[in-house]
LUMSE-402077 format. One line per 5 residues: their letters; for each residue x, y, z of N, C-alpha, C. Coordinates in steps of 0.05 Angstrom, whole numbers, m for minus. Example, Ala and Ser with C-alpha at 12.3 -4.5 7.8 and 13.67 -1.06 7.14 Angstrom:
2
as) 264/m114/156/246/m90/156/264/m66/156  257/m45/142/273/m21/143/258/1/157
% end
This chain:
124
mslad) m865/1954/m1848/m855/1964/m1853/m841/1972/m1815  m815/1963/m1815/m789/1967/m1780/m791/1999/m1766  m792/1988/m1744/m796/2024/m1734/m795/2039/m1735  m752/2038/m1737/m736/2055/m1759/m736/2059/m1775  m760/2061/m1797/m772/2066/m1824/m787/2074/m1819
avmpf) m805/2078/m1794/m825/2101/m1781/m806/2127/m1765  m785/2120/m1768/m768/2135/m1745/m754/2155/m1766  m746/2151/m1793/m738/2168/m1811/m759/2181/m1826  m780/2183/m1841/m795/2219/m1838/m799/2223/m1820  m816/2209/m1794/m803/2245/m1780/m784/2258/m1776
hlviv) m752/2243/m1781/m728/2256/m1780/m731/2280/m1803  m751/2271/m1820/m743/2295/m1839/m757/2313/m1835  m777/2310/m1819/m804/2337/m1821/m791/2343/m1800  m769/2345/m1793/m763/2360/m1772/m732/2379/m1785  m726/2361/m1793/m705/2375/m1816/m721/2390/m1836
afnas) m739/2382/m1842/m745/2403/m1868/m764/2427/m1857  m775/2409/m1824/m782/2458/m1818/m766/2466/m1804  m733/2460/m1791/m709/2464/m1791/m718/2488/m1806  m697/2471/m1833/m676/2480/m1855/m717/2510/m1868  m739/2501/m1870/m754/2519/m1883/m744/2547/m1869
llili) m753/2552/m1837/m759/2573/m1835/m745/2586/m1837  m706/2578/m1834/m688/2594/m1854/m689/2602/m1872  m713/2587/m1890/m716/2615/m1914/m744/2627/m1908  m768/2618/m1889/m792/2633/m1895/m796/2648/m1870  m769/2648/m1855/m785/2684/m1835/m766/2691/m1858
pigrs) m751/2695/m1871/m732/2741/m1881/m757/2737/m1906  m753/2717/m1930/m791/2723/m1940/m814/2713/m1942  m809/2724/m1912/m843/2726/m1902/m857/2736/m1876  m823/2757/m1872/m837/2776/m1840/m854/2804/m1860  m858/2804/m1879/m877/2825/m1885/m899/2817/m1900
rwqwi) m902/2791/m1912/m923/2768/m1910/m937/2754/m1906  m925/2754/m1892/m942/2727/m1874/m945/2732/m1836  m970/2728/m1822/m967/2737/m1796/m955/2716/m1784  m964/2687/m1791/m957/2665/m1786/m928/2658/m1768  m909/2690/m1790/m870/2675/m1789/m871/2690/m1767
rhrri) m881/2706/m1747/m887/2713/m1721/m891/2708/m1709  m912/2681/m1705/m912/2667/m1677/m901/2651/m1652  m889/2670/m1637/m870/2657/m1626/m861/2641/m1613  m893/2617/m1607/m898/2582/m1597/m873/2577/m1628  m884/2586/m1643/m864/2562/m1678/m824/2586/m1678
rqlhl) m842/2604/m1660/m802/2614/m1671/m795/2609/m1648  m807/2602/m1631/m797/2584/m1591/m776/2557/m1609  m788/2548/m1615/m781/2519/m1626/m771/2526/m1642  m768/2543/m1654/m746/2535/m1682/m709/2547/m1675  m718/2567/m1653/m696/2573/m1642/m679/2538/m1628
immlf) m698/2533/m1612/m698/2520/m1585/m677/2508/m1599  m695/2483/m1622/m689/2447/m1646/m651/2475/m1656  m664/2490/m1657/m630/2501/m1674/m617/2510/m1649  m612/2509/m1633/m589/2518/m1614/m579/2491/m1614  m602/2470/m1599/m596/2447/m1597/m573/2426/m1616
ialqt) m584/2430/m1640/m573/2410/m1659/m543/2431/m1661  m534/2454/m1638/m513/2461/m1662/m494/2455/m1631  m502/2465/m1615/m484/2454/m1593/m477/2435/m1591  m500/2408/m1593/m500/2376/m1590/m478/2366/m1619  m480/2380/m1640/m452/2376/m1656/m432/2380/m1648
llgqy) m434/2406/m1636/m402/2421/m1620/m395/2411/m1609  m412/2389/m1589/m396/2383/m1576/m387/2344/m1576  m385/2343/m1608/m396/2309/m1625/m398/2283/m1623  m439/2298/m1612/m449/2272/m1607/m473/2275/m1629  m479/2257/m1633/m503/2262/m1664/m522/2253/m1646
cpltl) m543/2262/m1662/m574/2277/m1665/m589/2250/m1652  m606/2259/m1621/m616/2226/m1609/m642/2216/m1641  m661/2219/m1660/m667/2198/m1679/m652/2185/m1702  m619/2211/m1709/m600/2196/m1711/m585/2161/m1697  m601/2186/m1669/m580/2151/m1667/m613/2122/m1644
leadl) m625/2131/m1644/m654/2111/m1639/m672/2103/m1672  m653/2114/m1691/m663/2098/m1715/m642/2081/m1726  m616/2086/m1713/m592/2060/m1715/m598/2034/m1684  m600/2048/m1674/m617/2030/m1651/m643/2005/m1657  m654/2020/m1682/m686/2010/m1678/m673/1988/m1703
rgeea) m649/1989/m1727/m652/1980/m1741/m635/1959/m1738  m603/1960/m1718/m592/1944/m1718/m576/1920/m1730  m587/1908/m1749/m576/1881/m1765/m596/1883/m1798  m618/1891/m1771/m637/1887/m1799/m629/1876/m1826  m638/1879/m1833/m646/1879/m1878/m653/1910/m1884
gplfl) m641/1917/m1915/m643/1941/m1918/m661/1953/m1919  m672/1984/m1914/m696/1998/m1909/m707/1994/m1940  m736/2000/m1930/m772/1993/m1966/m749/2023/m1968  m743/2013/m2009/m746/2037/m2013/m759/2066/m2004  m762/2078/m1999/m783/2107/m1982/m763/2122/m1964
arivh) m762/2102/m1967/m737/2095/m1931/m709/2111/m1943  m713/2093/m1950/m676/2096/m1984/m663/2114/m1980  m681/2134/m2000/m691/2163/m2004/m687/2185/m1986  m707/2186/m1959/m703/2204/m1940/m674/2202/m1920  m669/2179/m1931/m643/2164/m1915/m612/2182/m1933
avlyw) m632/2179/m1965/m610/2197/m1966/m606/2210/m1968  m625/2237/m1965/m626/2258/m1958/m623/2269/m1944  m628/2257/m1922/m621/2260/m1892/m595/2260/m1878  m589/2230/m1890/m557/2225/m1867/m535/2230/m1899  m517/2257/m1890/m482/2264/m1910/m454/2242/m1907
dlpla) m448/2241/m1928/m419/2216/m1916/m400/2249/m1908  m396/2261/m1888/m376/2280/m1884/m376/2291/m1871  m347/2293/m1850/m342/2303/m1820/m370/2305/m1810  m369/2311/m1783/m374/2328/m1748/m370/2347/m1755  m341/2357/m1752/m330/2375/m1763/m364/2401/m1780
ffgal) m363/2391/m1797/m367/2408/m1832/m390/2410/m1822  m411/2402/m1800/m429/2393/m1794/m439/2417/m1757  m409/2413/m1750/m426/2419/m1732/m418/2456/m1719  m393/2453/m1761/m394/2487/m1775/m419/2498/m1781  m438/2483/m1795/m461/2487/m1816/m484/2494/m1790
yllca) m487/2480/m1782/m506/2468/m1755/m509/2509/m1728  m482/2522/m1727/m478/2534/m1711/m480/2562/m1736  m482/2561/m1753/m472/2578/m1780/m516/2591/m1771  m526/2557/m1785/m547/2563/m1782/m567/2582/m1758  m548/2572/m1732/m565/2573/m1711/m558/2603/m1705
awvva) m553/2621/m1713/m528/2635/m1705/m551/2654/m1725  m551/2649/m1750/m589/2670/m1772/m601/2654/m1752  m616/2649/m1748/m640/2642/m1732/m639/2658/m1700  m621/2668/m1695/m619/2683/m1673/m615/2716/m1688  m607/2711/m1711/m610/2740/m1714/m624/2748/m1748
lwrwv) m660/2735/m1751/m678/2735/m1743/m693/2736/m1734  m684/2728/m1706/m693/2745/m1681/m694/2773/m1675  m669/2782/m1687/m678/2815/m1697/m699/2824/m1703  m674/2812/m1735/m695/2827/m1757/m716/2827/m1766  m724/2788/m1759/m768/2791/m1766/m753/2786/m1739
ppste) m780/2807/m1712/m775/2793/m1686/m802/2787/m1691  m805/2775/m1682/m828/2762/m1660/m857/2775/m1641  m878/2767/m1654/m907/2778/m1634/m899/2778/m1608  m906/2799/m1601/m905/2791/m1563/m946/2782/m1551  m949/2778/m1573/m985/2769/m1569/m972/2738/m1574
dvcl) m991/2720/m1571/m980/2696/m1567/m1009/2687/m1565  m1001/2694/m1597/m1043/2702/m1622/m1042/2662/m1629  m1055/2644/m1638/m1065/2626/m1646/m1068/2630/m1664  m1059/2599/m1686/m1062/2600/m1719/m1084/2594/m1722
% end
């Protein structure tokens, strides 16, 4: 396994974290206390705003660039890495992702008003 193949699952975990909270926050607003944990929500907001801004500026994700740099002219990735790659990298114009990420970032900001995080810093 190459270092590039190790970066890809880490990248997938970050994508899964960001995408799942877009759905879990409104679903769990009255069910799960951890949804209102301020540090989780702050991390989610910062990451979504960073991704949206970066894409609007026409830049690629640092993890995408790192993986591409590490991969270089290397032979094809492992089977699991190919699956993760297919999930993460869609062949669509950057403008599509800019609009999508901006919409997701706006949703995260709206969730702060609809499902506000706790004012206490509660441990999980």
